[in-house]
DRENPA-3360 file (N, C-alpha, C; in nm, 2 decimals, always signed):
BEGIN
1 = MYDLTGFQ = +0.08/-0.12/+0.00/+0.00/+0.00/+0.00/+0.09/+0.13/+0.00 ~ +0.21/+0.11/+0.04/+0.30/+0.22/+0.04/+0.32/+0.30/-0.09 ~ +0.29/+0.23/-0.20/+0.31/+0.29/-0.33/+0.18/+0.35/-0.39 ~ +0.08/+0.35/-0.31/-0.05/+0.42/-0.35/-0.05/+0.56/-0.32 ~ -0.12/+0.64/-0.40/-0.14/+0.78/-0.36/-0.24/+0.79/-0.25 ~ -0.25/+0.90/-0.18/-0.36/+0.92/-0.08/-0.50/+0.90/-0.14 ~ -0.52/+0.95/-0.26/-0.64/+0.94/-0.33/-0.68/+0.79/-0.36 ~ -0.58/+0.71/-0.40/-0.60/+0.57/-0.42/-0.63/+0.49/-0.29;
9 = RDLLYVIA = -0.56/+0.53/-0.19/-0.60/+0.47/-0.06/-0.74/+0.50/-0.02 ~ -0.78/+0.63/-0.04/-0.92/+0.67/-0.01/-1.02/+0.59/-0.09 ~ -0.99/+0.57/-0.22/-1.07/+0.49/-0.30/-1.09/+0.34/-0.25 ~ -0.97/+0.29/-0.21/-0.97/+0.15/-0.15/-1.06/+0.14/-0.03 ~ -1.04/+0.24/+0.06/-1.12/+0.24/+0.19/-1.27/+0.26/+0.16 ~ -1.31/+0.34/+0.07/-1.45/+0.36/+0.03/-1.51/+0.23/-0.02 ~ -1.43/+0.17/-0.11/-1.48/+0.04/-0.17/-1.50/-0.06/-0.06 ~ -1.40/-0.07/+0.03/-1.41/-0.16/+0.14/-1.53/-0.14/+0.23;
17 = GLDEPHGL = -1.58/-0.01/+0.24/-1.69/+0.02/+0.33/-1.82/+0.01/+0.26 ~ -1.83/-0.01/+0.13/-1.96/-0.02/+0.06/-1.98/-0.16/+0.01 ~ -2.10/-0.19/-0.02/-2.13/-0.33/-0.08/-2.14/-0.32/-0.23 ~ -2.03/-0.37/-0.29/-2.01/-0.37/-0.43/-2.06/-0.24/-0.50 ~ -1.99/-0.13/-0.46/-2.03/+0.00/-0.52/-2.00/+0.01/-0.67 ~ -2.07/+0.09/-0.74/-2.04/+0.12/-0.88/-1.95/+0.25/-0.87 ~ -1.89/+0.29/-0.98/-1.80/+0.40/-0.98/-1.86/+0.53/-0.93 ~ -1.99/+0.56/-0.97/-2.05/+0.68/-0.93/-2.08/+0.69/-0.78;
25 = AVKDELEE = -2.11/+0.57/-0.72/-2.13/+0.57/-0.58/-2.00/+0.60/-0.50 ~ -1.88/+0.55/-0.56/-1.75/+0.58/-0.50/-1.72/+0.72/-0.51 ~ -1.75/+0.78/-0.63/-1.73/+0.92/-0.66/-1.81/+1.01/-0.57 ~ -1.94/+0.97/-0.55/-2.02/+1.05/-0.46/-1.97/+1.05/-0.31 ~ -1.92/+0.94/-0.26/-1.86/+0.93/-0.13/-1.74/+1.02/-0.12 ~ -1.65/+1.01/-0.22/-1.53/+1.09/-0.21/-1.56/+1.24/-0.23 ~ -1.66/+1.28/-0.31/-1.69/+1.42/-0.33/-1.74/+1.48/-0.20 ~ -1.82/+1.39/-0.12/-1.87/+1.44/+0.01/-1.75/+1.46/+0.10;
33 = YYESEIHH = -1.66/+1.37/+0.10/-1.54/+1.38/+0.19/-1.45/+1.49/+0.16 ~ -1.42/+1.50/+0.03/-1.33/+1.61/-0.02/-1.39/+1.75/-0.03 ~ -1.53/+1.75/-0.03/-1.60/+1.87/-0.05/-1.57/+1.94/-0.18 ~ -1.54/+1.86/-0.28/-1.52/+1.91/-0.42/-1.55/+1.80/-0.52 ~ -1.56/+1.85/-0.64/-1.59/+1.75/-0.75/-1.48/+1.66/-0.79 ~ -1.50/+1.54/-0.81/-1.40/+1.44/-0.86/-1.44/+1.42/-1.00 ~ -1.35/+1.44/-1.09/-1.37/+1.43/-1.24/-1.35/+1.28/-1.28 ~ -1.42/+1.24/-1.38/-1.41/+1.10/-1.42/-1.27/+1.07/-1.47;
41 = GRLYPNLD = -1.20/+1.16/-1.52/-1.06/+1.15/-1.57/-0.97/+1.12/-1.45 ~ -1.01/+1.15/-1.33/-0.92/+1.12/-1.22/-0.97/+0.99/-1.15 ~ -1.10/+0.97/-1.15/-1.16/+0.86/-1.08/-1.12/+0.72/-1.14 ~ -1.16/+0.71/-1.27/-1.15/+0.58/-1.33/-1.01/+0.53/-1.36 ~ -0.92/+0.61/-1.40/-0.78/+0.56/-1.41/-0.72/+0.52/-1.27 ~ -0.76/+0.58/-1.16/-0.71/+0.54/-1.03/-0.78/+0.41/-0.99 ~ -0.91/+0.39/-1.02/-0.98/+0.26/-0.99/-0.91/+0.15/-1.07 ~ -0.87/+0.18/-1.20/-0.80/+0.08/-1.28/-0.67/+0.05/-1.22;
49 = TLVDKGLV = -0.60/+0.14/-1.16/-0.47/+0.12/-1.10/-0.49/+0.02/-0.98 ~ -0.59/+0.04/-0.90/-0.62/-0.05/-0.79/-0.65/-0.19/-0.84 ~ -0.72/-0.20/-0.95/-0.75/-0.33/-1.02/-0.62/-0.40/-1.06 ~ -0.54/-0.32/-1.13/-0.41/-0.37/-1.19/-0.32/-0.42/-1.08 ~ -0.32/-0.35/-0.96/-0.24/-0.39/-0.85/-0.29/-0.51/-0.77 ~ -0.41/-0.56/-0.81/-0.47/-0.67/-0.74/-0.54/-0.64/-0.61 ~ -0.56/-0.52/-0.58/-0.63/-0.48/-0.46/-0.78/-0.47/-0.47 ~ -0.83/-0.46/-0.59/-0.97/-0.44/-0.62/-1.01/-0.53/-0.74;
57 = DKGEIDQR = -1.12/-0.59/-0.73/-1.18/-0.66/-0.85/-1.29/-0.57/-0.91 ~ -1.30/-0.58/-1.04/-1.40/-0.50/-1.11/-1.49/-0.60/-1.18 ~ -1.62/-0.59/-1.16/-1.72/-0.67/-1.22/-1.82/-0.59/-1.30 ~ -1.90/-0.65/-1.38/-1.99/-0.57/-1.47/-2.13/-0.59/-1.43 ~ -2.20/-0.48/-1.41/-2.34/-0.48/-1.38/-2.42/-0.48/-1.51 ~ -2.38/-0.39/-1.60/-2.44/-0.39/-1.73/-2.33/-0.34/-1.83 ~ -2.36/-0.32/-1.95/-2.25/-0.27/-2.05/-2.19/-0.14/-2.01 ~ -2.26/-0.06/-1.93/-2.21/+0.07/-1.90/-2.16/+0.09/-1.76;
65 = TNFYTVTR = -2.20/-0.01/-1.67/-2.17/+0.01/-1.53/-2.09/-0.10/-1.47 ~ -1.99/-0.07/-1.40/-1.90/-0.17/-1.33/-1.92/-0.16/-1.18 ~ -1.90/-0.27/-1.11/-1.89/-0.26/-0.96/-1.76/-0.30/-0.92 ~ -1.72/-0.27/-0.79/-1.59/-0.29/-0.74/-1.60/-0.36/-0.60 ~ -1.51/-0.45/-0.58/-1.49/-0.52/-0.45/-1.35/-0.53/-0.41 ~ -1.32/-0.52/-0.29/-1.18/-0.53/-0.24/-1.14/-0.68/-0.24 ~ -1.03/-0.71/-0.29/-0.98/-0.85/-0.29/-0.92/-0.89/-0.15 ~ -0.89/-1.01/-0.14/-0.82/-1.06/-0.01/-0.69/-0.98/+0.01;
73 = RGEREIAA = -0.62/-0.97/-0.10/-0.49/-0.89/-0.09/-0.52/-0.75/-0.04 ~ -0.62/-0.69/-0.10/-0.66/-0.55/-0.06/-0.70/-0.54/+0.09 ~ -0.77/-0.64/+0.14/-0.81/-0.65/+0.28/-0.68/-0.66/+0.36 ~ -0.59/-0.75/+0.32/-0.46/-0.76/+0.40/-0.38/-0.63/+0.40 ~ -0.38/-0.56/+0.29/-0.31/-0.43/+0.28/-0.37/-0.33/+0.37 ~ -0.51/-0.33/+0.37/-0.58/-0.23/+0.46/-0.54/-0.26/+0.61 ~ -0.55/-0.39/+0.64/-0.52/-0.43/+0.78/-0.37/-0.40/+0.82 ~ -0.28/-0.42/+0.73/-0.14/-0.39/+0.75/-0.12/-0.24/+0.77;
81 = RREWENQY = -0.19/-0.16/+0.69/-0.18/-0.02/+0.69/-0.23/+0.04/+0.83 ~ -0.35/-0.02/+0.87/-0.41/+0.02/+1.00/-0.31/-0.01/+1.11 ~ -0.25/-0.13/+1.11/-0.16/-0.17/+1.21/-0.04/-0.07/+1.22 ~ +0.01/-0.04/+1.10/+0.12/+0.06/+1.09/+0.08/+0.19/+1.15 ~ -0.04/+0.24/+1.11/-0.08/+0.37/+1.16/-0.10/+0.37/+1.31 ~ -0.15/+0.26/+1.36/-0.17/+0.25/+1.51/-0.04/+0.26/+1.59 ~ +0.07/+0.23/+1.52/+0.20/+0.25/+1.59/+0.23/+0.39/+1.63 ~ +0.17/+0.48/+1.54/+0.20/+0.62/+1.55/+0.09/+0.70/+1.61;
89 = VDLEE = -0.03/+0.66/+1.58/-0.15/+0.73/+1.63/-0.24/+0.63/+1.70 ~ -0.23/+0.63/+1.83/-0.32/+0.54/+1.91/-0.42/+0.63/+1.97 ~ -0.54/+0.63/+1.92/-0.65/+0.71/+1.97/-0.73/+0.64/+2.08 ~ -0.70/+0.51/+2.11/-0.78/+0.44/+2.21/-0.70/+0.45/+2.34 ~ -0.76/+0.53/+2.43/-0.69/+0.55/+2.56/-0.79/+0.52/+2.67;
% end
């Protein structure tokens, strides 16, 4: 996960938190978080990067719409990242 951009990590986390979201659902979640518009030219190439890295699977709902799910590798990467973060930021006191 160290080689992902912050945006790619956010995409991965959103996909992990939703049930087989399509691209526009992911886009909507991130626009709410970032409080700004996410352009398709930024969203879909970054989703494809996550697929290429084996962190996300892409399935087809219909000819125009895909859905995304986090792979087991993606789940392991998220868990490892959270463990690493907890070494430095422990909010549970």
